[in-house]
C-alpha positions as CSV (number, residue, x, y, z in Angstrom):
1,M,23.0,-48.4,8.7
2,V,20.3,-49.3,11.2
3,V,20.9,-51.4,14.3
4,G,18.0,-53.0,16.2
5,I,18.5,-54.1,19.7
6,G,15.9,-56.0,21.7
7,T,15.6,-57.8,25.1
8,I,13.0,-60.3,26.0
9,V,12.4,-61.3,29.7
10,L,11.0,-64.7,30.1
11,R,9.3,-66.5,33.0
12,I,9.7,-70.3,33.0
13,P,7.0,-71.6,35.3
14,G,7.5,-74.9,37.0
15,N,11.2,-75.0,36.4
16,T,13.3,-76.0,39.4
17,S,16.8,-76.1,38.1
18,L,19.4,-74.2,36.1
19,K,19.7,-77.2,33.9
20,G,16.0,-77.0,32.9
21,K,16.4,-73.3,32.4
22,R,19.4,-73.8,30.1
23,R,17.5,-76.2,28.0
24,V,14.6,-73.7,27.4
25,V,17.0,-70.7,26.9
26,K,19.2,-72.7,24.4
27,R,16.1,-73.7,22.4
28,V,14.8,-70.1,22.2
29,I,18.3,-68.7,21.3
30,T,18.9,-71.3,18.6
31,R,15.4,-70.9,17.0
32,L,15.8,-67.1,17.0
33,Q,19.2,-67.3,15.4
34,N,18.0,-69.6,12.7
35,A,14.7,-67.8,12.0
36,F,16.0,-64.2,12.0
37,N,19.7,-64.4,11.4
38,A,20.2,-62.4,14.5
39,S,22.9,-62.2,17.2
40,V,21.2,-63.7,20.3
41,A,22.5,-64.4,23.8
42,E,21.3,-64.7,27.4
43,V,22.1,-61.3,28.9
44,G,20.7,-61.4,32.4
45,A,19.0,-63.2,35.3
46,N,21.7,-65.9,35.0
47,D,21.2,-67.3,38.6
48,S,17.4,-67.4,38.5
49,H,15.7,-70.8,37.8
50,Q,12.5,-69.3,36.6
51,R,13.6,-66.2,34.8
52,A,15.7,-65.5,31.8
53,E,16.7,-62.4,29.9
54,I,17.6,-62.8,26.2
55,G,19.2,-60.0,24.1
56,M,19.3,-59.8,20.3
57,A,20.7,-57.5,17.7
58,L,19.9,-57.1,14.0
59,V,21.6,-54.9,11.4
60,G,20.2,-53.6,8.2
61,N,19.6,-50.6,6.0
62,D,15.8,-50.1,6.5
63,R,14.4,-48.9,9.8
64,R,10.9,-50.4,9.1
65,Q,12.4,-53.8,8.2
66,I,14.4,-54.0,11.4
67,N,11.5,-52.8,13.5
68,S,9.3,-55.5,11.9
69,K,11.8,-58.2,12.5
70,L,12.1,-57.3,16.1
71,D,8.3,-57.4,16.5
72,K,8.2,-60.7,14.7
73,A,10.9,-62.1,16.9
74,V,8.9,-61.4,20.1
75,N,5.8,-62.9,18.5
76,F,7.9,-65.9,17.5
77,V,9.1,-66.5,21.0
78,E,5.6,-66.2,22.3
79,A,4.3,-68.7,19.8
80,M,6.9,-71.2,20.9
81,A,5.0,-71.5,24.2
82,V,8.1,-72.7,26.1
83,A,8.0,-69.7,28.5
84,E,5.9,-66.7,29.3
85,I,7.1,-63.3,28.1
86,I,6.9,-60.9,31.0
87,D,8.7,-57.9,29.4
88,S,10.2,-56.9,26.1
89,E,12.1,-53.8,25.0
90,M,13.3,-52.7,21.6
91,E,15.5,-49.8,20.5
92,I,16.5,-48.8,17.0
93,I,19.6,-46.8,16.3
94,S,20.4,-45.2,13.0
95,L,24.1,-44.6,12.2
């Protein structure tokens, strides 16, 4: 079994409220869940208006496939153009 874990840190320029941030974060989370069948949640920067940290996890049996899906997920969020990606980290664990 292979588990892929990733975090994406987003900057939401021009946002002035937590309500606006929630709207962007919910959109990103829902689209990632639907496109990649991943477990996705906001995992950090909860009190910041212009910053969000999203975590995701994927499970499979092929390390290359999980790595590819994590890369595609980051590219997918970038292509959405709702926020700027300022950092991303990925880790793959083989059990």
